[in-house]
C-alpha positions as CSV (number, residue, x, y, z in Angstrom):
1,M,47.1,-3.5,-28.2
2,K,45.0,-0.7,-28.5
3,K,47.9,1.9,-28.6
4,Y,49.2,-0.3,-31.4
5,D,46.1,-0.5,-33.4
6,N,45.2,3.4,-33.7
7,Y,48.9,3.8,-33.8
8,V,48.3,1.6,-37.1
9,S,45.1,3.3,-37.8
10,N,45.4,6.6,-38.2
11,L,49.3,6.1,-40.1
12,R,46.7,4.9,-42.7
13,V,45.0,7.3,-43.0
14,L,48.7,9.5,-42.9
15,E,49.9,7.4,-45.9
16,R,47.3,9.1,-48.1
17,A,49.0,12.7,-47.6
18,D,51.1,13.0,-50.7
19,R,47.7,11.9,-52.8
20,E,46.2,15.3,-51.7
21,A,47.0,19.0,-53.3
22,L,49.5,20.3,-51.5
23,D,49.1,23.3,-52.6
24,N,46.1,23.6,-50.6
25,E,46.2,25.8,-47.5
26,F,43.0,23.2,-46.0
27,I,45.2,19.9,-47.1
28,I,48.5,20.9,-45.5
29,G,47.0,21.9,-42.2
30,G,45.6,18.6,-41.9
31,I,48.5,16.5,-42.8
32,I,49.9,18.5,-39.7
33,D,47.3,17.5,-38.0
34,K,47.7,14.1,-38.2
35,F,51.5,14.2,-38.1
36,S,50.9,15.3,-34.6
37,I,48.4,12.8,-33.7
38,Q,50.6,10.2,-35.2
39,F,53.6,11.7,-33.2
40,E,51.3,11.0,-29.9
41,L,50.3,7.8,-30.8
42,G,53.5,6.9,-31.2
43,W,55.7,7.9,-28.6
44,K,52.5,6.6,-26.0
45,L,53.1,3.4,-27.6
46,L,55.9,3.2,-27.0
47,K,55.9,4.1,-23.4
48,E,53.6,1.3,-22.9
49,L,55.9,-0.8,-24.3
50,L,58.3,0.5,-22.9
51,A,56.7,-0.8,-19.5
52,Y,56.4,-3.7,-20.6
53,E,59.9,-4.1,-21.0
54,G,59.9,-3.2,-17.0
55,S,61.4,0.1,-17.9
56,R,61.7,3.0,-15.5
57,A,61.3,5.2,-18.2
58,S,57.9,4.7,-18.4
59,A,56.6,6.7,-15.8
60,T,57.8,10.1,-16.7
61,G,54.9,11.6,-18.7
62,S,58.1,13.4,-21.1
63,P,57.6,12.2,-24.5
64,R,61.3,13.6,-24.6
65,T,62.3,10.7,-22.1
66,V,60.1,7.7,-24.0
67,I,62.6,8.4,-27.1
68,K,65.6,8.2,-25.4
69,E,64.9,4.8,-23.3
70,A,63.5,3.2,-27.0
71,F,66.2,4.3,-28.1
72,A,68.5,2.9,-25.9
73,V,66.1,-0.5,-25.8
74,Y,65.3,-1.1,-29.9
75,P,68.3,-1.3,-31.9
76,F,65.6,-0.4,-34.5
77,F,64.9,2.8,-33.3
78,N,65.9,6.3,-34.7
79,G,65.8,8.5,-31.8
80,E,67.4,11.3,-33.4
81,L,64.9,11.3,-35.6
82,W,61.6,11.5,-33.4
83,L,64.3,14.2,-31.2
84,E,64.2,15.9,-34.2
85,M,59.4,15.1,-34.8
86,L,59.6,16.1,-31.2
87,G,61.2,19.2,-32.1
88,D,59.0,20.0,-35.1
89,R,55.3,18.9,-33.1
90,N,57.1,21.1,-30.7
91,D,57.0,24.8,-32.9
92,M,53.7,23.7,-35.1
93,S,52.0,25.5,-32.9
94,H,54.5,28.9,-33.7
95,I,54.1,28.5,-37.7
96,Y,52.7,31.3,-39.5
97,D,54.2,31.6,-43.1
98,G,52.7,29.3,-45.6
99,N,56.1,28.3,-46.7
100,A,57.5,27.1,-43.0
101,A,54.1,24.8,-43.2
102,K,54.8,23.3,-46.7
103,K,58.4,22.8,-45.9
104,L,57.3,21.0,-42.7
105,V,55.0,18.6,-44.9
106,G,57.6,18.1,-46.8
107,R,59.3,16.4,-44.3
108,I,56.4,14.7,-42.8
109,L,55.9,12.9,-46.3
110,K,59.7,12.2,-47.0
111,E,61.5,11.5,-43.5
112,Y,58.7,11.2,-40.5
113,I,55.8,8.7,-42.1
114,P,58.6,6.0,-43.4
115,E,59.6,6.9,-39.8
116,F,56.1,5.6,-38.8
117,K,56.4,3.0,-40.8
118,C,59.6,1.1,-39.4
119,L,58.5,1.4,-36.2
120,E,55.1,-0.3,-37.0
121,E,56.5,-3.0,-38.8
122,E,59.9,-3.6,-36.6
123,L,57.2,-3.7,-33.0
124,N,55.3,-6.0,-35.0
125,R,58.3,-8.6,-36.3
126,M,59.0,-8.3,-32.2
127,Y,56.5,-8.6,-30.9
128,G,53.7,-10.3,-33.3
129,D,50.7,-11.4,-32.0
130,M,51.1,-10.6,-28.5
131,L,51.0,-6.4,-29.7
132,K,47.0,-7.8,-30.5
133,S,46.0,-9.5,-27.3
134,M,47.7,-6.7,-24.9
């Protein structure tokens, strides 16, 4: 599945964020941008998998609806954290303060990247080779 492959590929880059100079504003901006892309890839991957599962929520164009449905369908899915990610992703365009950006990067590193990795592992466990054949 192309969406899964893109999700994993981008995550491999984002996972290296903690090895960068976190006092550099360009690095901070890059991490935030990669997070935004990863979030988009994640909810769209979920949307496609929910469609495969027959969910009507997948017909919407709303990340919030998809996240709430994924929470109902997948027992491992942390819907509350994904809704927080959605809020942070939506607020990113309003971050003008360097301290707020650093705080967001801290959250990306400590909470969001592990959650992205968890989703990858659980989907791989649940769907296995089917992800490669879709």
